C-alpha positions in Angstrom: 2.0 -5.5 -15.0 3.0 -8.9 -12.3 1.6 -8.9 -9.4 3.8 -9.5 -6.1 2.2 -9.9 -2.8 5.1 -8.6 -0.5 4.5 -10.5 3.5 6.1 -8.0 6.2 4.0 -7.8 9.2 6.1 -4.7 10.4 5.3 -2.2 8.3 5.3 1.7 8.1 4.5 3.7 10.5 6.0 1.2 12.4 9.8 1.4 12.9 11.4 -1.9 12.5 14.6 -2.6 10.7 12.8 -5.8 9.0 10.9 -3.8 6.7 13.3 -1.3 5.2 14.0 -3.6 2.0 10.3 -3.6 1.0 10.1 -0.1 2.1 12.5 1.2 0.2 11.5 -0.8 -3.2 7.9 0.3 -3.4 8.8 3.7 -5.2 10.3 1.2 -7.9 8.7 -1.8 -8.7 5.9 -0.3 -11.0 8.8 0.8 -13.0 10.5 -2.9 -13.2 6.7 -4.3 -14.4 5.3 -5.3 -11.0 2.8 -3.9 -8.5 3.1 -4.3 -5.0 0.5 -5.3 -2.8 1.5 -5.4 1.2 0.2 -7.8 3.8 1.2 -6.3 7.2 -0.2 -6.1 10.5 -1.6 -3.0 12.4 0.4 -0.9 14.1 -1.4 -1.2 17.1 -0.6 -5.1 17.2 3.1 -4.8 17.6 3.9 -4.5 20.9 5.7 -1.6 22.2 5.8 -0.5 18.3 7.9 3.4 18.0 5.9 4.8 15.1 7.1 7.2 12.6 4.6 8.7 10.6 7.0 10.3 7.9 8.0 6.6 6.8 4.9 6.8 4.7 6.3 9.5 2.8 8.7 7.4 1.1 6.7 5.6 -1.0 4.0 5.8 -3.5 0.7 6.8 -1.8 -1.3 4.5 -3.8 0.3 1.3 -2.9 -2.3 -0.9 -2.0 -1.3 -2.0 1.9 -3.4 -4.7 3.6 -3.5 -4.7 7.3 -4.4 -7.2 10.0 -5.1 -7.5 13.4 -4.4 -10.2 16.0 -4.7 -10.8 19.3 -3.9 -7.4 21.9 -0.7 -8.2 23.6 -2.8 -7.0 26.7 -4.7 -10.3 26.6 -1.8 -12.7 26.5 1.3 -10.9 28.2 0.1 -12.3 31.5 0.7 -15.3 30.3 4.1 -14.3 29.1 3.3 -14.5 25.3 4.1 -11.6 23.4 5.4 -12.7 20.4 4.2 -10.9 17.3 3.5 -14.5 15.7 1.7 -16.3 18.5 -0.4 -13.7 18.9 -0.6 -12.3 14.8 -0.1 -15.2 13.0 -3.0 -16.7 12.3 -4.5 -13.4 11.0 -1.9 -12.9 8.1 -2.4 -16.5 7.5 -6.1 -16.2 7.1 -5.9 -13.0 5.3 -3.5 -14.1 2.5 -5.4 -17.4 1.9 -8.2 -15.1 0.7 -6.4 -12.4 -1.2 -4.9 -15.3 -3.4 -8.3 -17.4 -3.0 -10.0 -14.6 -4.7 -7.1 -12.5 -7.0 -4.6 -13.0 -9.3 -0.7 -13.1 -7.7 2.8 -13.9 -9.6 4.4 -14.4 -6.9 5.0 -14.1 -2.8 7.6 -12.4 -1.4 8.4 -13.0 2.3 10.9 -9.9 3.7 10.6 -10.0 7.4 12.8 -11.8 10.2 9.2 -12.9 11.5 10.5 -16.5 10.1 7.6 -18.6 11.2 5.8 -16.3 8.5 8.1 -18.4 5.8 5.8 -21.4 7.2 3.0 -19.8 4.4 5.1 -20.7 1.7 4.8 -24.1 1.1 0.9 -24.1 1.7 0.2 -21.1 -0.8 2.2 -23.0 -3.1 0.5 -26.2 -2.3 -3.5 -24.3 -2.3 -2.7 -21.6 -4.7 0.1 -22.7 -7.4 1.9 -19.4 -6.4 5.7 -19.8 -5.9 7.5 -17.7 -3.3 10.8 -15.7 -2.6 12.5 -15.7 0.8 14.4 -12.4 2.3 16.8 -13.7 5.1 18.0 -10.4 6.7 19.2 -13.0 9.4 19.5 -16.8 9.7 16.6 -18.3 10.9 19.3 -21.0 12.2 21.5 -19.2 14.4 24.5 -20.7 16.1 27.0 -17.6 16.5 25.5 -17.2 19.9 26.5 -21.3 20.8 30.1 -20.7 19.2 30.7 -17.5 20.5 29.0 -18.2 23.9 27.8 -15.1 24.0 24.0 -15.0 25.8 21.4 -14.6 23.2 18.8 -11.7 23.1 15.6 -12.7 25.2 17.8 -15.4 26.9 18.8 -19.2 26.2 15.8 -20.7 27.3 13.5 -18.5 24.7 16.3 -19.0 22.5 17.2 -22.8 22.4 13.0 -22.9 21.9 13.4 -20.7 18.7 16.3 -23.2 17.6 14.2 -26.0 18.1 11.6 -25.3 16.0 13.6 -23.0 13.5 15.1 -26.9 12.6 11.6 -28.4 11.8 10.2 -25.9 10.2 13.2 -24.2 7.9 13.8 -27.6 5.4 10.4 -27.6 4.2 10.0 -23.9 3.6 13.8 -23.7 2.2 13.2 -26.4 -0.4 10.1 -25.8 -2.1 11.5 -21.4 -2.3 11.6 -20.5 -6.0 14.5 -18.1 -5.0 16.1 -17.0 -1.7 17.7 -13.6 -1.4 20.0 -12.7 1.7 21.4 -10.0 3.1 24.7 -11.6 3.8 26.9 -14.1 1.1 27.3 -16.0 4.2 24.0 -17.0 4.8 23.7 -18.3 1.9 26.7 -20.6 2.4 24.9 -22.1 5.6 22.3 -22.8 3.5 24.1 -24.5 0.6 25.7 -26.5 3.7 22.5 -27.2 5.4 20.6 -28.1 1.8 23.1 -29.0 -0.7 20.6 -30.4 -3.3 18.9 -26.8 -3.5 20.1 -25.4 -6.5 22.5 -23.0 -5.7 21.9 -20.5 -8.5 18.5 -19.5 -6.8 20.4 -17.9 -4.1 21.2 -14.7 -4.5 23.4 -12.5 -2.2 21.1 -8.7 -1.7 22.0 -6.5 0.7 19.6 -3.8 1.5 19.7 -0.7 -0.7 20.8 3.1 0.8 17.8 5.7 0.6 19.2 8.5 -0.4 15.5 9.9 -0.1 15.5 9.5 3.5 18.4 12.1 4.2 16.5 14.5 2.7 13.4 13.8 4.8 15.8 14.0 7.5 17.1 17.1 7.0 13.6 18.8 6.5 12.3 17.3 9.5 12.8 18.9 13.2 12.4 16.6 15.7 10.2 17.2 18.8 13.1 16.5 21.4 16.5 16.4 19.4 18.7 14.1 20.4 22.1 15.7 19.8 22.3 19.4 21.8 23.3 22.4 19.0 25.4 25.1 19.9 27.1 24.0 23.5 30.5 24.1 22.6 31.3 20.7 22.3 32.1 18.7 19.6 29.1 15.8 19.3 30.2 12.8 17.7 27.0 10.5 16.5 26.3 6.6 16.3 22.5 5.3 15.4 21.6 1.6 15.7 21.7 -1.6 17.7 25.1 -1.9 19.6 25.8 -5.6 20.7 28.2 -8.2 22.3 29.1 -8.7 18.8 30.4 -4.9 18.7 32.4 -4.5 22.1 35.7 -5.3 20.3 34.9 -2.0 18.0 34.1 -0.7 20.7 36.8 -0.9 23.3 39.2 0.3 20.3 37.0 3.4 20.2 37.3 4.5 23.6 40.6 3.4 23.9 41.8 6.0 21.3 39.7 8.4 23.2 41.7 8.2 26.3 45.1 7.9 24.8 43.7 11.4 23.1 42.9 12.6 26.3 46.7 11.6 27.6 47.9 13.6 24.5 46.1 16.7 24.1 42.9 17.2 27.6 41.9 20.1 26.8 40.8 19.3 22.8 39.7 16.2 23.9 37.6 17.6 26.8 35.8 19.1 24.0 34.3 16.0 22.5 31.3 13.9 23.2 30.2 10.5 22.0 26.6 9.9 21.2 25.1 6.0 21.0 21.4 6.8 20.0 18.8 3.3 19.3 21.1 0.6 20.6 18.5 -1.2 21.6 15.4 -2.7 20.0 13.4 -2.2 23.3 10.3 0.5 23.2 11.4 3.1 25.6 11.8 3.2 28.6 12.6 -0.2 28.3 16.5 -1.3 27.3 19.8 -1.9 28.8 23.1 -0.3 28.3 25.5 -2.3 26.7 28.0 1.0 25.6 28.4 2.8 28.2 29.7 0.0 30.4 32.0 -0.4 28.1 33.1 3.0 28.8 33.1 2.8 32.2 35.9 0.1 32.5 37.9 2.4 29.3 37.5 5.3 31.8 35.6 7.7 29.5 32.5 7.0 30.5 32.2 10.9 31.5 32.1 12.0 27.7 29.7 9.2 26.6 25.6 9.0 26.4 23.9 6.3 25.5 20.0 6.1 24.6 19.4 2.5 25.0 16.2 1.7 23.3 14.8 2.2 20.1 14.1 5.9 18.6 12.6 7.4 15.6 14.4 6.5 12.4 14.3 9.9 11.5 15.0 11.5 14.4 18.4 9.0 14.3 18.8 10.2 10.8 18.4 14.2 11.5 21.2 13.4 14.2 23.1 12.0 11.8 22.9 14.9 9.2 23.1 17.7 12.7 26.5 15.7 14.0 30.1 17.2 14.2 31.1 14.0 13.1 29.9 10.5 13.0 31.3 7.3 13.9 30.6 3.8 12.8 31.8 0.7 14.7 31.0 -2.9 13.5 30.5 -6.5 14.5 33.3 -9.1 15.0 31.2 -11.0 12.3 32.5 -9.5 9.0 29.1 -10.3 7.2 27.2 -7.8 9.8 25.4 -5.8 7.9 27.0 -3.8 5.6 24.1 -1.7 4.6 24.4 0.4 7.9 27.0 2.3 6.3 25.1 4.0 3.8 23.2 6.6 5.9 26.6 7.9 7.2 28.1 8.1 4.1 25.1 9.6 2.6 25.3 12.2 5.4 28.2 13.7 3.9 29.7 14.3 8.0 33.5 13.9 8.9 33.1 10.2 9.8 35.7 7.6 11.8 35.1 4.0 10.8 35.8 1.3 12.7 34.9 -2.3 11.5 36.1 -5.5 11.0 38.5 -6.0 7.9 36.9 -8.3 6.0 33.6 -5.8 6.3 31.9 -4.6 3.0 31.7 -1.7 5.7 35.1 -1.2 5.6 35.9 -1.1 1.4 32.6 1.1 1.4 33.8 3.6 3.7 37.2 3.6 1.9 35.8 5.1 -0.9 34.6 8.2 0.8 36.9 8.3 3.7 40.5 6.7 3.3 42.1 8.5 5.9 39.6 7.9 8.7 38.5 4.3 7.8 40.4 1.5 10.4 40.0 -2.4 10.0 40.3 -5.1 13.0 40.4 -8.7 12.3 39.9 -11.8 14.4 42.8 -11.4 16.9 41.6 -10.5 20.3 44.8 -10.0 22.0 44.8 -6.8 23.9 48.5 -5.6 22.9 46.7 -5.6 19.4 43.9 -3.5 20.1 46.2 -1.1 21.7 48.3 -0.7 18.7 45.2 -0.4 16.7 43.7 2.7 19.3 47.0 4.6 19.4 47.1 4.7 15.5 43.4 5.7 15.6 44.3 8.3 18.1 46.7 9.5 16.3 45.8 9.6 12.9 42.3 10.7 13.6 41.6 12.2 16.7 45.2 14.1 17.1 44.7 15.1 13.2 41.1 16.7 14.0 39.4 14.0 11.8 35.5 15.7 12.9 37.0 18.7 10.7 37.9 16.7 7.6 34.7 16.7 5.1 34.0 13.3 3.0 36.1 14.0 0.1 35.1 11.0 -2.2 32.4 10.4 -5.3 29.2 9.2 -4.5 28.4 8.0 -7.7 30.5 5.0 -6.5 27.3 4.5 -4.1 24.9 3.9 -6.6 25.1 0.0 -7.2 24.1 0.0 -3.8 21.3 2.7 -3.6 17.3 1.6 -3.6 16.7 1.9 -7.8 19.5 -0.5 -8.4 18.8 -3.0 -5.5 15.4 -2.9 -6.6 16.4 -4.0 -9.9 18.1 -7.0 -8.5 15.5 -7.9 -6.6 12.7 -7.9 -9.7 15.2 -9.9 -11.8 15.4 -12.5 -8.9 11.5 -12.5 -9.3 11.8 -12.4 -13.2 14.1 -15.8 -12.5 12.2 -17.4 -9.9 9.0 -17.3 -12.5 10.9 -18.0 -15.5 12.7 -21.0 -14.0 10.1 -22.2 -11.2 11.4 -25.5 -9.0 9.8 -28.8 -10.1 
């Protein structure tokens, strides 16, 4: 049995998106010939962490997880330092040094959006001869905000500094990697453009897999405070997950369609209420509304509720399986996180999808709900958005789409489920060992 050290600073019970790849793969690694060991930080070291103990039921209890504690944020926050890397990076590095010096590992897998942790890769390759694989869940060097003139999270000063360091640190990390997996093929194209001498065969497009078992846990769980009312006579439509400026186009189309539906069927439309849950990454009670201002500008805010901070993962899934209907709104970036569609499809609820026409999400939604899947293009012209909004109003709202359950074949999703995706990941590991870079 080969051994892989998985470096994932965020890890259950911490609820953070960048630990999901590791979490859903853990139940499948051993059957594929890999024994995983996880290196993470303690939950107490994650500032403002939202904890969800149910995560720990989703992988084998005998998986070895090594947790390290960094500098508590209460000792650094007064200096304006909250970064997990600045507070915990040294502790992670020292723990990894000890492990690799005293135990035999065949490979290291970095799966995190704490990109500075990637810099351990060349160090451990040089000192211990252990090759490494990187997981690009987001771009480390990110031109999106500059190109779109959208304000980045944390503001321009912090983002500018992070990009300055990224441009200095990424090159030696990438060129020495045995392989790289990315959730978006676009990220691989960008890496190849920056590093044309890096063997393109080592770049693998690997979206997140869908964990069907999570939905079973969500159906059995009972949140202490349900996020969506039950039995109040209204029809509740639910969306869970991040919303940001890149989703404004989809939200405007949705809200405009609702407004047009109110014009033709006011009594029926009045029964609808739209919930957007966990739209920001900040812990409660922090966070800023990103959906409600758009709903207000479109005149439908009275029928919209937004929870703008991070919520427990299984509480959010429970809201999906209990909702009358679900909504998926997508980014204006067609490469954005196609994996987010899977919980909606697996929940088997009526589903309205409004995403970029080039997104994999639209193709996947079409396999299950072809009559309720709508795509928009790169155009920003208001008249074009109006045309699509009228179509959605006529075809989905007037047609009472919330009464039309999914009818597609779930077997079509099998290649995207956790077991299949982990097989592909293990194949990348095998390739990295068989043909390591010179």
